[in-house]
C-alpha positions as CSV (number, residue, x, y, z in Angstrom):
1,M,-3.7,-20.6,14.7
2,E,-3.9,-22.0,11.2
3,I,-3.9,-19.6,8.3
4,T,-6.6,-20.7,5.8
5,A,-6.6,-20.1,2.1
6,K,-9.4,-17.6,2.6
7,D,-7.3,-15.6,5.0
8,R,-4.4,-15.7,2.5
9,W,-6.5,-14.3,-0.3
10,L,-8.1,-11.6,1.9
11,G,-4.7,-10.6,3.1
12,A,-3.4,-10.4,-0.5
13,M,-6.4,-8.4,-1.6
14,S,-5.4,-5.8,1.0
15,Y,-2.5,-4.7,-1.1
16,A,-4.6,-4.1,-4.3
17,A,-5.2,-0.4,-3.7
18,F,-8.9,0.4,-3.1
19,L,-9.8,-3.3,-2.7
20,V,-8.5,-3.0,0.8
21,V,-12.1,-2.3,1.9
22,V,-13.2,-5.8,0.9
23,P,-11.2,-7.6,3.6
24,M,-12.0,-4.8,6.1
25,M,-15.7,-5.6,5.6
26,A,-15.3,-9.4,6.1
27,T,-17.3,-10.7,9.0
28,E,-14.7,-13.2,10.3
29,R,-11.2,-11.8,10.2
30,S,-8.2,-13.4,11.7
31,P,-5.2,-11.5,13.2
32,F,-3.4,-12.4,10.0
33,V,-5.9,-10.6,7.9
34,D,-6.1,-7.6,10.3
35,R,-2.4,-7.2,10.1
36,H,-2.3,-7.1,6.3
37,C,-5.4,-4.9,6.2
38,R,-3.6,-2.3,8.4
39,Q,-0.5,-2.4,6.2
40,G,-2.6,-2.3,3.0
41,F,-4.5,0.7,4.2
42,A,-1.3,2.5,5.3
43,L,0.2,1.8,1.9
44,L,-2.9,3.2,0.2
45,F,-2.7,6.3,2.4
46,V,0.9,6.9,1.5
47,E,0.2,6.3,-2.2
48,V,-2.5,9.0,-2.2
49,V,-0.2,11.4,-0.4
50,G,2.6,10.6,-2.9
51,A,0.3,11.1,-5.8
52,L,-0.8,14.5,-4.4
53,F,2.9,15.4,-3.9
54,L,3.7,14.5,-7.5
55,L,0.8,16.5,-8.7
56,I,2.1,19.6,-6.9
57,I,5.6,19.0,-8.2
58,Q,4.2,18.7,-11.8
59,H,2.3,22.0,-11.5
60,T,5.2,23.9,-10.0
61,I,8.7,22.6,-11.1
62,G,7.2,20.7,-14.1
63,R,6.4,24.0,-15.8
64,I,10.1,24.7,-16.3
65,W,10.7,23.9,-20.0
66,L,13.1,21.0,-20.2
67,V,14.5,20.4,-16.7
68,G,11.1,20.4,-15.1
69,G,9.6,17.8,-17.4
70,L,12.6,15.5,-16.9
71,V,12.5,15.9,-13.1
72,T,8.7,15.1,-13.0
73,I,9.1,12.1,-15.2
74,V,12.0,10.6,-13.2
75,L,10.2,11.3,-9.9
76,K,6.9,9.7,-11.1
77,L,8.7,6.7,-12.4
78,A,10.6,6.2,-9.1
79,V,7.6,6.7,-6.8
80,Y,5.2,4.6,-8.8
81,L,7.7,1.8,-9.2
82,A,8.4,1.8,-5.5
83,F,4.6,1.6,-4.7
84,L,4.1,-1.1,-7.2
85,G,7.0,-3.1,-5.8
86,L,5.7,-2.8,-2.2
87,S,2.2,-3.8,-3.3
88,V,3.6,-6.9,-5.2
89,M,5.8,-7.9,-2.2
90,G,2.8,-7.6,0.2
91,F,0.5,-9.5,-2.1
92,T,2.9,-12.4,-2.5
93,R,3.9,-12.5,1.1
94,A,0.2,-12.6,2.1
95,L,-0.5,-15.4,-0.4
96,F,2.4,-17.4,1.1
97,G,0.9,-16.9,4.6
98,E,3.8,-14.9,5.9
99,Y,3.6,-12.0,8.3
100,W,5.5,-9.1,6.7
101,R,6.4,-5.7,8.0
102,I,6.8,-2.9,5.4
103,P,9.8,-0.9,6.4
104,Y,8.9,2.5,7.8
105,L,5.2,2.0,7.1
106,D,4.7,-0.5,9.8
107,D,4.7,2.2,12.5
108,L,1.9,4.0,10.7
109,A,0.0,0.8,10.2
110,E,0.1,0.0,14.0
111,R,-1.6,3.3,14.7
112,I,-4.6,2.6,12.6
113,P,-7.6,1.8,14.9
114,F,-8.9,-1.4,13.4
115,G,-10.7,-3.8,15.5
116,R,-13.7,-6.0,15.7
């Protein structure tokens, strides 16, 4: 099956956080778009859980005067850069028309009930 330019852009849009709902609502989706929608939604879910985790860390360990502030800054930087890197990788792979499996998130993405 040929991957069209529309499919590539819909797949790439799946990795732009809350814009994952746009390809999900598309009337005609290919298996390529479905695959990237699942992964984009799984990535969004993990990003929200990670942000909540960082919020809890900030309000517990982050209250320690110097060490807590440094720990939260380093954790936030590492987590948000990792999420940004995964989103950019998924975006570019979808634009190039490649099927890509996000390590460790692919198992979660396969469990998402997403059909026609």
